C-alpha positions as CSV (number, residue, x, y, z in Angstrom):
1,M,190.4,148.0,92.9
2,G,191.7,144.3,92.6
3,S,193.4,142.5,95.3
4,T,197.1,141.6,95.8
5,A,196.4,138.3,94.3
6,N,195.5,139.8,91.0
7,Y,198.8,141.2,90.7
8,F,200.9,138.5,92.4
9,P,199.6,135.1,91.7
10,S,202.0,133.7,94.8
11,R,203.6,135.0,98.1
12,E,206.8,134.2,96.5
13,A,206.0,136.7,93.7
14,L,204.8,139.4,96.2
15,V,208.1,139.0,98.1
16,E,210.3,139.1,95.1
17,A,208.2,142.2,93.9
18,I,209.0,143.9,97.4
19,V,213.1,142.9,97.4
20,E,213.0,144.3,93.8
21,W,211.3,147.5,94.9
22,V,213.4,147.6,97.8
23,S,216.4,147.2,96.1
24,A,215.9,149.5,93.3
25,R,215.1,152.1,96.0
26,E,218.3,151.8,97.7
27,R,220.3,151.5,94.9
28,A,218.9,154.9,93.7
29,N,219.8,156.5,97.3
30,F,223.0,155.0,97.2
31,D,224.0,156.1,93.7
32,E,223.0,159.6,94.5
33,V,225.6,159.6,97.4
34,A,228.1,157.9,95.4
35,R,227.9,160.7,92.8
36,T,228.6,163.4,95.1
37,A,231.0,162.0,97.8
38,C,234.8,160.9,97.2
39,P,235.8,160.7,100.9
40,T,239.6,160.5,101.3
41,T,240.2,160.4,104.9
42,P,238.3,158.7,107.9
43,A,236.4,161.9,109.0
44,E,235.2,162.6,105.5
45,L,233.9,158.9,105.3
46,A,232.4,159.3,108.6
47,R,230.3,162.4,107.6
48,V,229.2,160.4,104.6
49,V,228.1,157.4,106.4
50,A,226.6,159.2,109.3
51,A,224.6,161.3,106.7
52,A,223.2,157.9,105.3
53,A,222.5,156.3,108.6
54,R,220.7,159.6,109.6
55,D,218.5,159.2,106.4
56,A,218.0,155.5,106.6
57,A,216.4,156.2,110.5
58,G,214.7,159.4,109.3
59,A,213.9,160.3,105.8
60,H,213.9,156.6,104.6
61,R,212.8,154.9,107.7
62,D,210.0,153.0,105.8
63,L,212.6,151.8,103.1
64,T,215.2,150.7,105.9
65,L,212.2,148.8,107.6
66,A,211.4,147.2,104.6
67,R,215.0,146.1,104.1
68,Y,215.0,144.6,107.5
69,A,212.1,142.8,106.7
70,V,213.4,141.3,103.5
71,L,216.6,140.5,105.3
72,V,214.4,138.3,107.7
73,E,212.9,136.7,104.9
74,A,216.2,135.9,103.2
75,G,217.1,134.1,106.6
76,H,215.1,131.2,105.2
77,N,214.5,131.8,101.8
78,P,217.4,131.0,99.3
79,A,216.4,133.1,96.5
80,I,215.6,136.1,98.3
81,R,219.2,135.3,100.1
82,R,221.0,135.6,96.4
83,R,219.0,138.7,95.3
84,V,219.8,140.5,98.7
85,A,223.7,139.4,97.9
86,E,223.5,140.6,94.4
87,T,222.2,144.0,95.4
88,G,224.5,144.2,98.4
89,S,227.8,143.7,96.2
90,R,227.2,146.9,94.2
91,V,227.2,149.1,97.5
92,G,230.0,146.7,98.8
93,A,232.2,147.7,95.8
94,W,231.8,151.4,96.4
95,F,232.3,151.2,100.1
96,T,235.5,148.9,99.6
97,A,237.0,151.4,97.4
98,W,236.1,154.3,99.6
99,M,237.7,152.1,102.5
100,R,241.0,152.1,100.4
101,L,241.0,155.6,99.7
102,I,241.0,156.2,103.5
103,G,243.9,153.9,104.2
104,S,242.1,150.0,104.7
105,R,244.1,147.4,103.3
106,D,241.9,145.0,104.7
107,P,238.7,144.0,102.5
108,D,237.1,142.5,106.2
109,H,236.8,146.2,107.3
110,L,233.8,146.3,104.9
111,H,231.9,144.0,106.8
112,V,233.4,145.3,110.4
113,V,232.0,149.1,109.4
114,S,228.7,147.9,107.7
115,N,227.5,145.8,110.6
116,Y,228.4,148.2,113.1
117,V,226.3,151.0,111.0
118,T,223.2,148.4,110.6
119,G,223.5,148.1,114.3
120,L,223.4,151.6,115.1
121,V,220.3,152.2,112.2
122,L,218.4,149.3,113.8
123,H,218.8,150.9,117.3
124,Q,217.6,154.2,116.2
125,L,214.8,152.7,114.3
126,A,213.8,150.7,117.5
127,L,214.7,153.4,120.2
128,P,214.7,156.5,118.4
129,D,217.0,159.6,119.8
130,P,216.1,163.1,118.5
131,G,219.7,163.7,118.3
132,F,220.9,160.9,116.7
133,D,224.4,161.6,114.9
134,P,226.6,158.8,114.8
135,T,229.4,160.7,113.2
136,D,231.9,160.6,115.8
137,K,231.3,157.0,116.9
138,I,231.8,156.1,113.1
139,A,234.9,158.4,112.9
140,A,236.4,156.6,115.7
141,L,235.7,153.2,114.1
142,L,237.2,154.1,110.7
143,E,240.2,155.5,112.6
144,S,240.9,152.4,114.4
145,L,240.8,150.3,111.1
146,V,243.5,152.5,109.2
147,E,247.0,153.4,109.7
148,P,247.8,156.9,110.4
149,A,248.4,159.1,107.3
150,G,251.9,159.5,108.4
151,A,252.5,155.7,109.0
152,R,251.2,154.9,105.3
153,A,253.6,157.7,103.9
154,T,256.9,157.0,105.9
155,G,256.2,153.4,106.4
156,T,256.0,153.5,110.5
157,V,254.0,153.1,113.1
158,G,254.2,154.9,116.3
159,G,257.5,156.1,115.2
160,A,258.9,152.6,114.7
161,A,259.7,151.3,111.4
162,S,256.9,148.7,110.3
């Protein structure tokens, strides 16, 4: 059995391989969710996102911890930062489409929701709660970001014309 140096001639090569491995695994996980989910309401999207958050902090805990380590590395390595941004853009495109399906018209909502969920998962990784289920919290956030369904259909908010 050889040393890491036999496979990766530099620290940079090792980090790049880790980033590629994390990215590929996370893309595969997300693609699986995207194949089966088409949320059209805040509640449906909350269930999808909460399930992904539970998996990230549970079944895929090691992968999530590796992703957070990659994010730290990206903080001072421009090449890694670019790679992380490329990988994130695919998930971002899907999630933006889902946000539109539930009624969001603001592309910045993607960042609000993803940063909130990232914080929930990070907190769960650091201080595990056996009953972790962020569905209601995520649903409340999503509902606060979109117009009520009746307002979209009638052009009113709270009974007044918009």
